[in-house]
C-alpha positions as CSV (number, residue, x, y, z in Angstrom):
1,M,29.7,-18.9,4.8
2,N,27.9,-17.6,7.9
3,R,24.8,-15.9,6.5
4,D,24.8,-13.5,9.4
5,K,28.2,-12.1,8.7
6,V,28.2,-11.5,4.9
7,T,30.2,-8.4,4.2
8,L,30.4,-5.9,1.4
9,H,33.8,-7.4,0.6
10,D,32.2,-10.9,0.2
11,I,29.6,-9.6,-2.2
12,A,32.1,-7.5,-4.2
13,K,34.3,-10.6,-4.6
14,A,31.3,-12.8,-5.7
15,A,30.2,-10.1,-8.1
16,G,33.6,-9.2,-9.5
17,V,33.2,-5.5,-8.7
18,S,34.7,-3.1,-6.2
19,Q,33.4,-2.8,-2.6
20,M,32.5,0.8,-3.3
21,T,30.3,-0.3,-6.2
22,V,28.5,-2.8,-4.0
23,S,28.0,-0.2,-1.3
24,R,26.5,2.3,-3.8
25,A,24.3,-0.4,-5.4
26,I,22.8,-1.5,-2.0
27,R,22.2,2.0,-0.9
28,G,20.6,3.0,-4.2
29,A,23.3,5.8,-4.6
30,P,24.0,7.3,-8.0
31,G,27.0,6.1,-10.1
32,V,25.8,2.5,-10.7
33,G,23.8,1.4,-13.7
34,K,20.2,0.1,-13.1
35,Q,21.0,-3.4,-14.4
36,L,24.2,-3.7,-12.3
37,Q,22.4,-2.3,-9.3
38,R,19.6,-4.9,-9.6
39,S,22.1,-7.8,-10.1
40,I,24.1,-6.8,-7.0
41,T,21.0,-6.3,-4.9
42,K,19.7,-9.8,-5.9
43,L,23.2,-11.3,-5.1
44,A,23.3,-9.6,-1.7
45,L,19.8,-11.0,-0.9
46,S,20.8,-14.5,-2.0
47,M,24.0,-14.4,0.2
48,G,22.0,-13.2,3.2
49,Y,23.6,-9.8,3.5
50,V,22.4,-7.7,6.4
51,P,23.3,-3.9,6.7
52,N,25.8,-3.1,9.5
53,R,24.0,-1.3,12.3
54,S,27.1,0.2,13.8
55,L,26.9,2.4,16.8
56,H,28.8,5.4,15.5
57,E,25.7,7.3,14.6
58,L,24.0,6.9,18.0
59,G,23.9,9.6,20.6
60,R,25.1,9.3,24.2
61,H,22.1,7.4,25.3
62,G,22.4,4.7,22.7
63,S,19.2,5.8,20.8
64,S,18.8,7.7,17.6
65,M,15.2,8.7,18.6
66,T,14.2,8.2,15.0
67,V,11.5,6.0,13.4
68,G,11.5,4.9,9.8
69,V,8.2,5.1,7.9
70,I,8.0,3.3,4.5
71,L,5.0,4.0,2.4
72,P,4.3,3.4,-1.3
73,Y,3.7,7.1,-2.2
74,L,2.0,10.1,-0.9
75,G,0.0,10.9,-4.1
76,N,-2.9,8.9,-2.5
77,T,-4.0,11.2,0.3
78,I,-4.8,8.3,2.6
79,F,-1.1,7.7,3.0
80,A,-0.4,11.4,3.7
81,E,-3.1,11.2,6.5
82,I,-1.6,8.0,7.9
83,L,1.9,9.6,8.0
84,E,0.5,12.8,9.6
85,N,-1.0,10.8,12.4
86,I,2.0,8.6,12.9
87,E,4.1,11.7,13.3
88,A,1.6,13.3,15.7
89,V,1.9,10.4,18.1
90,L,5.6,9.8,17.9
91,S,6.7,13.4,18.1
92,S,4.9,13.8,21.4
93,Y,7.4,11.2,22.7
94,G,10.4,12.9,21.2
95,Y,10.8,10.8,18.1
96,R,11.5,12.1,14.6
97,I,10.4,10.5,11.4
98,L,12.6,9.4,8.5
99,L,10.2,8.9,5.5
100,C,10.8,6.7,2.6
101,C,8.5,6.4,-0.4
102,T,9.0,3.2,-2.4
103,F,7.0,4.3,-5.5
104,N,5.9,0.7,-6.0
105,N,9.5,-0.3,-6.7
106,I,10.5,-3.5,-4.9
107,I,14.2,-2.9,-5.3
108,K,13.9,0.6,-3.9
109,E,11.9,-0.9,-1.0
110,F,14.9,-3.1,-0.1
111,H,17.3,-0.1,-0.4
112,D,15.0,1.9,1.9
113,V,14.9,-0.7,4.6
114,S,18.7,-1.1,4.4
115,C,19.3,2.6,4.7
116,L,16.9,3.0,7.7
117,L,18.7,0.2,9.5
118,E,22.1,1.8,8.8
119,R,20.8,5.0,10.2
120,Q,19.9,3.3,13.5
121,V,16.2,3.9,13.6
122,N,14.6,2.7,16.8
123,G,11.7,1.1,14.9
124,I,10.0,0.9,11.5
125,I,6.4,1.3,10.4
126,W,5.9,-0.2,6.9
127,A,3.3,-0.7,4.2
128,P,5.0,-3.6,2.3
129,L,4.5,-3.7,-1.5
130,H,4.4,-7.4,-2.1
131,L,3.1,-10.6,-0.6
132,E,6.4,-12.5,-1.3
133,D,8.9,-10.1,-2.8
134,S,9.0,-8.0,0.3
135,I,10.1,-10.9,2.5
136,P,13.8,-10.3,2.0
137,A,13.5,-6.8,3.4
138,A,11.4,-8.1,6.3
139,T,14.1,-10.6,6.9
140,I,16.9,-8.1,7.5
141,I,14.7,-6.1,9.8
142,K,14.1,-9.3,11.9
143,K,17.9,-10.1,11.9
144,Q,18.6,-6.7,13.3
145,H,15.9,-7.1,16.0
146,C,14.4,-3.8,14.9
147,P,10.8,-3.3,16.1
148,L,8.4,-3.5,13.2
149,V,4.7,-2.7,12.6
150,F,2.9,-3.2,9.4
151,V,0.3,-0.5,8.5
152,D,-2.5,-0.7,5.8
153,R,-1.1,-4.0,4.5
154,K,1.0,-6.9,5.7
155,I,3.0,-9.9,4.7
156,P,0.5,-12.7,5.8
157,Q,3.1,-15.3,6.8
158,W,5.2,-12.8,8.7
159,K,4.9,-12.6,12.5
160,S,4.7,-8.9,13.3
161,D,2.2,-6.4,14.7
162,S,-0.2,-4.9,12.0
163,V,-2.9,-2.3,11.8
164,L,-5.2,-2.8,8.8
165,A,-8.5,-1.7,7.3
166,D,-11.0,-4.4,6.6
167,D,-10.4,-4.4,2.9
168,F,-12.2,-7.7,2.2
169,D,-15.4,-6.6,3.9
170,G,-15.2,-3.1,2.3
171,S,-14.8,-4.6,-1.2
172,L,-17.6,-7.1,-0.5
173,A,-19.9,-4.3,0.6
174,L,-19.1,-2.3,-2.6
175,T,-19.8,-5.3,-4.7
176,R,-23.1,-6.0,-2.9
177,H,-24.1,-2.3,-3.3
178,L,-23.5,-2.5,-7.1
179,L,-25.5,-5.7,-7.3
180,E,-28.4,-4.2,-5.3
181,M,-28.4,-1.3,-7.8
182,G,-29.2,-3.8,-10.5
183,H,-25.7,-4.3,-12.0
184,T,-24.6,-7.8,-12.9
185,R,-21.7,-7.3,-15.3
186,I,-19.2,-5.9,-12.9
187,A,-15.5,-5.4,-13.8
188,Y,-12.6,-5.0,-11.4
189,V,-9.7,-2.6,-12.0
190,G,-6.8,-3.5,-9.7
191,A,-3.1,-2.8,-9.0
192,K,-0.4,-4.8,-10.7
193,Q,1.5,-5.3,-7.4
194,D,0.6,-8.5,-5.6
195,S,0.1,-6.7,-2.3
196,Y,-2.0,-7.9,0.6
197,V,-4.4,-5.0,0.0
198,E,-4.9,-5.9,-3.7
199,W,-5.4,-9.5,-2.7
200,E,-8.0,-8.8,-0.1
201,R,-10.0,-6.3,-2.2
202,K,-10.1,-8.6,-5.2
203,R,-11.1,-11.5,-2.9
204,G,-14.0,-9.4,-1.5
205,F,-15.2,-8.6,-5.1
206,L,-15.1,-12.2,-6.2
207,E,-16.9,-13.3,-3.1
208,G,-19.7,-10.9,-3.7
209,M,-20.0,-12.1,-7.3
210,Q,-20.0,-15.7,-6.2
211,E,-22.8,-15.0,-3.8
212,R,-25.0,-14.3,-6.8
213,N,-23.5,-17.1,-8.9
214,L,-22.2,-14.5,-11.4
215,S,-19.1,-15.3,-13.4
216,V,-16.4,-12.7,-14.2
217,P,-14.7,-13.0,-17.6
218,D,-10.9,-12.6,-17.5
219,E,-11.2,-9.5,-19.7
220,W,-13.2,-7.8,-17.0
221,I,-10.4,-8.0,-14.5
222,I,-7.7,-5.5,-15.4
223,R,-4.4,-4.9,-13.4
224,G,-2.0,-2.1,-14.1
225,D,-0.5,1.1,-12.8
226,S,-2.6,2.2,-9.8
227,D,-2.7,5.9,-10.8
228,I,-5.0,8.1,-12.8
229,A,-3.3,7.2,-16.1
230,G,-3.7,3.6,-15.3
231,G,-7.4,4.1,-14.7
232,K,-8.0,5.9,-18.0
233,K,-6.2,3.1,-19.8
234,A,-8.4,0.5,-18.0
235,A,-11.5,2.4,-19.0
236,S,-10.5,2.2,-22.7
237,Q,-9.9,-1.5,-22.4
238,L,-13.2,-2.2,-20.7
239,L,-15.2,-0.3,-23.4
240,K,-13.8,-2.7,-26.0
241,C,-15.2,-5.7,-24.2
242,R,-18.3,-7.5,-25.6
243,P,-20.5,-7.4,-23.8
244,K,-19.4,-4.3,-21.9
245,P,-19.5,-4.2,-18.1
246,D,-22.4,-2.2,-16.6
247,A,-20.3,-1.3,-13.5
248,V,-16.7,-1.0,-12.4
249,L,-15.1,-1.5,-9.0
250,C,-11.7,0.1,-8.6
251,F,-8.8,-0.8,-6.3
252,N,-8.1,2.8,-5.1
253,D,-9.2,6.4,-5.6
254,S,-6.6,7.3,-8.2
255,L,-7.8,4.4,-10.4
256,S,-11.5,5.4,-9.7
257,I,-10.9,9.0,-10.9
258,G,-8.9,7.8,-13.9
259,V,-11.7,5.3,-14.9
260,E,-14.3,8.1,-14.5
261,M,-12.3,10.5,-16.7
262,G,-11.8,7.8,-19.3
263,L,-15.5,6.9,-19.4
264,L,-16.6,10.5,-19.6
265,E,-14.2,11.2,-22.4
266,H,-15.8,8.4,-24.4
267,G,-19.3,9.9,-23.8
268,I,-20.4,7.3,-21.2
269,N,-23.1,8.5,-18.8
270,I,-22.3,7.6,-15.2
271,P,-24.1,5.7,-13.6
272,Q,-26.9,5.4,-16.3
273,Q,-24.6,3.4,-18.7
274,I,-21.8,2.3,-16.4
275,A,-21.7,2.7,-12.6
276,L,-18.5,3.2,-10.7
277,A,-17.2,2.6,-7.2
278,G,-13.9,2.1,-5.4
279,F,-11.6,2.7,-2.5
280,S,-10.8,4.8,-0.4
281,G,-13.5,7.4,-0.2
282,T,-11.2,10.4,0.0
283,L,-12.0,14.0,-0.7
284,E,-10.9,13.5,-4.4
285,M,-13.7,11.0,-4.8
286,E,-16.2,13.3,-3.3
287,T,-15.2,16.3,-5.5
288,A,-14.9,14.3,-8.8
289,R,-17.0,15.5,-11.7
290,V,-19.4,12.7,-10.9
291,P,-18.9,12.1,-7.1
292,I,-17.7,8.5,-6.7
293,T,-19.1,5.9,-4.3
294,G,-16.4,4.7,-2.1
295,V,-15.3,2.9,1.1
296,F,-14.1,5.1,3.8
297,Q,-10.9,4.0,5.6
298,D,-10.1,5.5,9.0
299,A,-6.6,6.9,8.2
300,V,-6.4,8.7,11.6
301,A,-6.8,5.4,13.4
302,L,-4.5,3.6,11.0
303,G,-1.7,6.1,11.7
304,K,-2.2,6.6,15.4
305,T,-2.7,2.9,16.3
306,S,0.4,1.8,14.3
307,A,2.5,4.4,16.1
308,E,1.1,3.2,19.5
309,F,1.9,-0.4,18.6
310,L,5.5,0.6,17.7
311,L,5.9,2.6,20.9
312,K,5.0,-0.4,22.9
313,R,7.6,-2.5,21.0
314,M,10.3,0.1,21.4
315,I,9.7,0.6,25.1
316,N,9.6,-3.1,25.8
317,T,12.5,-4.3,23.7
318,K,13.6,-6.9,26.3
319,V,10.1,-8.2,26.9
320,K,8.6,-10.8,24.7
321,L,5.2,-9.5,23.7
322,A,2.5,-11.3,21.8
323,H,2.0,-10.0,18.3
324,E,-1.1,-7.8,17.8
325,E,-3.3,-7.2,14.8
326,K,-6.0,-4.6,14.7
327,I,-8.5,-4.7,11.8
328,L,-10.4,-1.4,11.5
329,P,-14.0,-1.4,10.1
330,T,-14.7,0.4,6.8
331,K,-17.8,2.4,5.8
332,L,-19.5,2.5,2.5
333,V,-20.4,6.1,1.3
334,A,-22.8,6.0,-1.6
335,R,-22.5,8.9,-4.1
336,E,-23.8,9.9,-7.5
337,S,-21.6,7.4,-9.5
338,T,-23.9,4.5,-8.4
339,I,-27.1,6.1,-7.1
340,G,-27.4,8.9,-9.6
341,P,-28.0,12.6,-8.9
342,Q,-29.9,13.2,-5.7
343,K,-32.5,15.9,-5.5
344,K,-31.7,18.6,-3.0
345,E,-34.5,19.3,-0.5
346,K,-36.0,22.8,-0.9
347,P,-35.8,24.9,2.2
348,A,-39.2,25.0,4.1
349,S,-41.1,28.2,3.4
350,H,-42.3,30.3,6.3
């Protein structure tokens, strides 16, 4: 079977279901059970199915003037800032945004990509969830010759433009900061998804510990849901360790805030008993009960640069351009969770 011409009918025949059921499953539409939806989606991937980018939705000029943006979620304000700046650039050129939030669900991510291609988007800006499991979605984008730019994270083995923060260097800087503050038993709380960002931040942490020849017990590395609830759960787990860590480095701000809440609920003084640091240095980190040391990422530059990269691709669709990658520097912002409460200077008397 020609992998480039697999149809819904072919998948329906192989699955023993109706073509309508296959269509609903691939689009993530209601009316199909989760288990059946998952089975049909995996079958479609294995058969090399590519959504049909028919021309019936295009305007007179053969362009939908839309761009798909795929982000994990907007609960983390850095993604909201990235989106805002993508839209600011693209709207000035007449493009409109179609936003998809994958909610860290790899099956939904594939559905989102399929739907965007069916809607004839002119290009896609995407923060892929997984180092390997996101490859099938990237494959159908490539097959449809749709311009693609990765933002915030990438698929390392995939040739595509990307705009990233220097997550490795940022994590290494946080680890060195904690070590300089006298902490040697440092735990890492990460995300359960094997994303490029998770990989780089964990790598930076381990590099920093290796520089001091410090080992990290397996029980000090916790991976789970990357939200506040996941952070609170991780804090409870770490407090059961013997010996307990004297510092914690977190994958993102939601986990950092959750870990702080969990530690405070157990009567732990921050940073006197356990210090805390993490990504991404957002306002929530600054306004936490104990302001949290973090690494600032330039969300404005991430959004604007990824939009500019995509514009270049969309304008030059018939020109073979070299792939570009821009890695933006991060900045460590030390706060009370590692350096303790700072005395405010008294105003000078006159």
